[in-house]
N, C-alpha and C positions, 0 to 999 in steps of 0.2 A: 504494499498499500505507498509504501513511503514514496515523497514525488520531489524527485530531481529538479525539475522543468525552472527554471528560470521564469520572471514575469513576463517574459512575453512569448513562451513558450507552451503555456500552459494548453494542455489539449483531452480532452475526456474520448473513451473509445466506450466505452459501456462495456468494458470487457473485463473491467476488476470487481469483482464481486465479494460480499462478506463471507465466512465460514457460517456452518453451521450453528446456533447458537452463539456470537458474537455480537457484544454491547457496542456504544459510544461510550466515550468518556464520562455521559450522565444518566447509564448503566443502561441506556433504551436499548432492545435488539433489535439488530439492523438484520434489512431483507434484502433478497437480490432484488437486480431492478431491469429488467430487458429492457432497451429501446429500441426501436427500429433506426433504421441508414439517416432517414430526414429527421430525426427529432435526436440524434449526435448532431448533426452537421448544422442544426436552427442551434442547440448547445455552443459547439463552438467558434459559431460568427459572432453570440453575443459577447463570448469573451473576450474575441477580437476585437470587435468594436468597442466594447465597454460599455453597452448598450442593455437594459432591462431585458429580458427575454419572458413578455408576456403567453401565458400559459390557458387555450380556450380548451374545451372538450366533455362528455359526459362526468357528471358526477362519478368518483371511482374508480375514473379509469388511469389514476399512477398523476396527475399533475403533483400533488405536495410531492409527492415520496421522491421527483425527481432530482428536486434540491437537493435535501440529504445525499441522495446515491452521488452526485455527481464532488458533493465536498469528500466524501468518503475514496471517492479513487484519486483524486486530487491532492488527498490530506490537507486541505483544509482549511481553519475554523467554520465554524456551520452556527447562524446565526437565525431564529425564528420569531416573525411575524404575524401573529392570527387578528385578523383583522373583524373587527365588531360591529353590530349599526350605531355603539358606541363609539367607535375609536376617531380621535383627533390625528393631521399628521403627524403632526409635533409628540406624539405619545413612543412613535417610534424613535426620532433622534435624542430626546431629552426627557425629563420631568424635573420643575425646582422644585424642591421643597421647602418651601416659604415660611411653612408653620415651625420647623425645625432652629430655620433660623432666627425671626422672630422670640421663638423660646432662647433659645440661645445669648441673642442680644437685651434681652432681659434680667437673663440669671448676670450678664457681666457689668450691668449698669446697674445694679445691687452688691456686687463686689462678693455674691456667694459662690459658692461650690466649682466656678468656675477657675479654674488655678491660671497662673501668669503663662505657662507657656503656652496655651489654649487658646490665647488671645489674638496671635496674628493666623490662625487655623478660622476663630469661629467669625475675625474678620474680613474674611475671604472667600466673596460671593460663589464663588466657582464651588468652594466645600458641598457648598448644597444641591450642584447636578448631578442627576443622577442620572448615567447615558441610556437609553434604548437598544433596540435591536442595530437599527441603521447606525445609531451614533455610535455603536462599541463596534463597528465594522468599519467605520471610517478610522478609529482611537489605531486600528491595525496594524502591524507596520508591512503585512503581508495580507496579500487579497483571500476577502471573506465570502464564502458564499450566502446568500441572506436570500431567504425566503418571506416573503410577501403573502401569504394568504389568503383567495377571498376577497379580492380587493372592490369586488362589487357590492360586498356586505354593509361597506361605508357611505355614508351622504355621498352626493353625489359631488361636492365642491370637494371631497378628499385626494381623487386623483391631481387634480391641478396646484392642491398645497404641497404637491412632492415636484410640482416640475424642478426648480429650483437645484433640489436636491441630488434629483436622478439624472438633470442635463448639467450640471456644474459639478455635482459632489460634494457641495461646502453648506452651510446651515450655518447662522449666527443663534448662538444662546440669547432669548432677546434681554434676560433679567442680568444680564452681565456685558454683556457686550462682544462678548467671547464670539472671533469666527471659527469654526471648524470644518478644515480642510481635509478630505481623506487624504492619508499617505498611502493609500493603495486604492484602485479603484476594485470597489466592490462586486460580484457578480451575482446582478439579483435577478430570481427569478419571481414573476408576480401570476398567480392563478386566478382565475375568472370561471364563475358558472355561467356569466349570460342575465342574472338578476334583472341588472339594468346595463345602458350602454353606455360606456367610458368616455370623456371628452377628448376632440379630435386632437387638443397640443399634447395630452398626454399620451392618446396612441404613437403621435407622430415621435414621439421619443422612445418608441418600442421595438423590437423586433416581434414578432409575432408565427406563434405554431399551435396551431390545430391538432390536438392529440388524437390521435383513432383510433378505433376501440379496435382493439388486437385481432386477426383472421385467426380460426381456429387451429392451424398450426402453430402457434405464438403463444395461445391460450395453452394449449399441450406442455411447451418449454418453461411457460410462465410455473405452470402448477408442480411440474419434475425441480423447477427449481426452487420453489420452496418446502416442496417435501420429497426431496431426492432419493427416498428406499421406498416408494410404494410402489404400488406393482401396477405396470403400464396397463395392461386395462381396464385393469380399475379407473384410472388415468382419464385412458380414452373414450370408454362410457361415459363418465360424468361428466367430460368437455360438451358433448353429441346430448346427454341430457340438460346439460343447461344453454345452449346453444339454442336446442327445440324452442325450452322455455324462453330464453327472449324472442325469438321471432315470435311465436303469439304475441309476446305483449306488443313490439313493435306494430301488427298487424292491427291490434287492437286498438291502440292507444296513436299510430302512428309515428314517424319519428323523431316527433319531437318531446313522446312521451315520455316518463320515465323506466327505464329498463332496468332488468341486473347488472351491475356492472363488474366488472373484474377483482374488484376486492371483494365483495361478495360471494364470487366464487370462492375465492381465496378461502374464506369464512365456511362457505359450504364444505370444500371437500376437509377442510380437517378435523368437523363432523363425522363426515363419513368414515373416513378413515382412524377410527376411535373402535366401530364394530367389526366383524368377521369379514373378512370380503365374498363370500357365497351372499350372506345374507345381500351385504349393500346391494351389490351388483344384480340380486333376483327383484329388490325394491327398486331398481332405474329402470327395470321392465315397467316396472305399475308404478301404481300411483308417485307421484314427488315425496320423496323424504328429506323430511326434516326441512319440509316448505318455509314454517314460520323464520329460516336464515336470508332466504330469498325476496318472500313476498311480505314486504314491509305494511300492506292496507288491506283495511279490510275491503274495498272495492279489487285489491286485485287477486286480494282471495276469489273474488264472487265471477270475476271473470274469468281467472283457470280454472272454473266448478264447472262453468259453462263451456267452456271450449272444449274441455276434456270428458265432457258426461259421455257414460257408451267404452270410452276408451280403454279407459284403466280397470 
């Protein structure tokens, strides 16, 4: 996993994968990620041009996992910023602890508790700056992989509030007047589920890639990479059964509807492999086993029962 490439030579191949059971520095379990050639090319263009890569695609298709996979292969620091409806652009840069500063100033004014050696520290406004994911990435001496996940969850003005930071890779700490310039350009991945349109000014600063749903052979490879000891017969049959369900959901809902995803296939197969192979293979020929792992709403269950009445 060690990366010996210089700043301008970083290249993602998609071939360096974690070992079974391997965890990152925070204890998070790492999983293989199998990108296609088009996605690998998009990643490397973003690295070379120092532009954010905006990723769209069906929920559960692996947009979020890509950033971790790139950080793993290139052996770079990783920062994640998970966007909520209440998120502000400033949150990813820094937060200023004005409450602590006021408390310390009041204690210093009374001459109590605060030690003489603490006076320079509490007199310095930068003491109370707490860096966010993008702020920490700007401060790193080496390039940092930054994930901005589900940017379309935030207010419509949120993307525009990041234009300066993403374009010129700098920002101002308003409370102190400090200008922070990135020491090394971060490698930024931004995901969107198309819940709302993003502003044109923001889109112009990004590269774009749509993460396609994997074809049947790639799905088999993905399952094998997550569960390498599984019988191939079971893998093949589970993927066929999964794709049949997905096709049925597509016919009923249309292309815009929510269909079962790659992440749900992985969860479903994890359940299937808990049971004897003969038992599971027999179930796959009949009623969909453990349907609750794949069908996430009552409407989906009703549609499934109507479509398969008399078949199983």
